[in-house]
N, C-alpha and C positions, 0 to 999 in steps of 0.2 A: 229512106231516100226516094221520095216520090218526085220525079221530074217530068217535065212535059216531053215525052218521046214523040218521034215522028211516025209511030206505028210502022216499023220496018217490015214486019211480016208476022206470020202466025207464031213463029218461034218467039219473037219479041213479046207478043201478047201473053204467051204461055209463061215466059220469064216474069213478066210484070205480075201475072196472077199469082205465081209462086211467091214473089216478094210480098205482095199484098197479104196473102194468106199468112205468111210468116209474121208480118207486122201485126196483123189482127190477132194472131195467136199470142204474140208477146204482150200486146195491150191487154187482152182478156186474161192472160196468165198472171199479170201483176195484180 
């Protein structure tokens, strides 16, 4: 779920990073 966020704050960036890492791991895992 990659959407255009308005960069709320550091927390938002961290959350996005976590989601990105999860997605990447899933893609590489398949």
